C-alpha positions as CSV (number, residue, x, y, z in Angstrom):
1,M,107.5,72.1,108.8
2,N,104.9,71.1,106.4
3,T,101.0,70.7,107.1
4,R,101.2,67.1,107.4
5,M,103.9,67.2,110.1
6,V,102.0,69.7,112.2
7,G,98.5,67.5,111.8
8,R,100.4,64.5,113.1
9,W,101.8,66.5,115.9
10,G,98.5,67.6,116.7
11,E,97.1,64.1,116.5
12,A,99.7,63.2,119.2
13,V,98.7,66.0,121.2
14,A,94.8,65.0,121.3
15,A,95.9,61.5,121.8
16,E,97.8,62.5,124.9
17,Y,95.0,64.7,126.1
18,L,92.4,61.8,125.7
19,R,94.7,59.5,127.7
20,K,94.8,62.0,130.5
21,K,91.1,62.4,130.4
22,R,90.9,58.3,130.9
23,Y,90.3,57.4,127.6
24,E,92.2,54.3,126.1
25,V,93.5,55.2,122.5
26,V,92.7,51.9,120.5
27,G,93.5,53.1,117.4
28,M,95.0,56.1,115.1
29,N,95.0,57.2,111.6
30,Y,92.6,54.1,110.7
31,R,92.1,54.2,106.8
32,T,89.8,52.7,104.2
33,R,89.1,53.4,100.8
34,M,86.3,55.5,101.9
35,G,87.6,57.7,104.7
36,E,89.9,57.9,107.5
37,V,89.5,58.2,111.5
38,D,92.4,60.4,113.2
39,I,91.9,58.7,116.6
40,I,89.8,56.1,117.9
41,A,89.4,55.8,121.6
42,E,87.1,54.3,124.1
43,N,86.0,55.1,127.8
44,R,83.8,53.2,129.9
45,R,80.4,54.0,127.9
46,Y,81.8,55.0,124.3
47,I,83.8,54.1,121.5
48,V,84.8,57.4,120.2
49,F,85.8,58.6,116.6
50,V,87.9,61.7,116.6
51,E,88.7,64.1,114.1
52,V,91.5,66.4,114.8
53,K,92.1,69.8,113.4
54,T,95.3,71.9,114.2
55,R,95.4,75.4,113.4
56,K,97.2,78.6,114.3
57,D,94.3,80.5,115.4
58,D,90.8,80.9,114.8
59,S,91.0,84.5,113.4
60,F,89.6,82.8,110.0
61,A,87.4,80.1,111.1
62,K,87.2,78.0,114.2
63,A,88.7,74.6,113.3
64,R,85.5,72.4,113.6
65,E,84.1,74.5,110.7
66,Y,86.6,72.3,108.6
67,V,84.6,69.2,109.3
68,D,82.0,69.8,106.7
69,A,79.2,67.2,105.7
70,E,81.6,65.5,103.0
71,K,84.3,65.1,105.5
72,Q,81.5,63.8,108.4
73,R,80.5,61.2,105.6
74,R,83.9,59.8,105.2
75,I,84.4,59.8,109.0
76,L,81.3,57.8,109.4
77,S,82.1,55.5,106.5
78,A,85.6,54.5,107.9
79,A,83.8,54.3,111.4
80,K,81.4,51.7,109.9
81,S,84.1,49.7,108.4
82,Y,85.8,49.9,111.9
83,L,83.0,48.6,113.7
84,A,82.4,46.0,111.3
85,H,85.7,44.6,111.8
86,C,86.3,45.3,115.5
87,G,82.8,44.9,116.7
88,T,81.9,46.5,120.4
89,E,78.9,46.8,122.5
90,K,79.7,50.6,123.3
91,Q,77.9,53.4,121.6
92,P,79.9,55.2,118.8
93,R,80.2,58.8,119.3
94,F,82.0,61.4,117.0
95,D,84.0,64.0,118.5
96,V,86.0,66.9,117.2
97,I,89.3,68.1,119.0
98,E,90.4,71.6,118.1
99,I,94.4,72.2,118.6
100,Y,95.3,76.0,118.3
101,A,99.0,76.2,118.1
102,P,100.5,79.6,116.9
103,F,103.8,78.4,116.9
104,G,103.3,75.0,115.6
105,P,105.1,72.1,117.5
106,D,107.2,74.9,119.1
107,T,103.9,76.1,121.2
108,K,104.6,75.2,124.7
109,K,101.0,75.0,125.8
110,P,98.3,74.6,122.9
111,K,94.8,75.3,123.4
112,I,92.7,72.2,123.1
113,I,89.0,72.2,122.8
114,H,87.3,68.8,122.8
115,I,83.8,69.0,121.2
116,E,81.9,65.6,122.3
117,N,79.2,64.5,120.0
118,A,80.1,67.2,117.0
119,F,78.1,65.3,114.6
120,W,76.3,62.1,114.1
121,E,74.8,59.9,111.5
122,E,71.5,60.8,110.5
123,R,68.9,58.1,109.6
């Protein structure tokens, strides 16, 4: 199975996790010329732009470490585009969800780590 398929599987796992936490998933794989957001979800207070990182383990580095400054800039750009087209009164938030699945999609219970406010736009 290729990494793109594993990534999509991880995004589906993350979306289901968010639904169980009472978020409404309002978009997935929102793309612009400037960037992409894996999941857009809302709860009562926030509109949340989520980057999902799926890895076998964290022996080399934690998955969140792959969301570097350039990746954050691209996510922020896509989020601004989304908000310009689909305005909301809710406060935006940027989260990272790490999925650790040693056997990829065959992993029965992947480890999920949800990092709220993982990054933000500096002004």
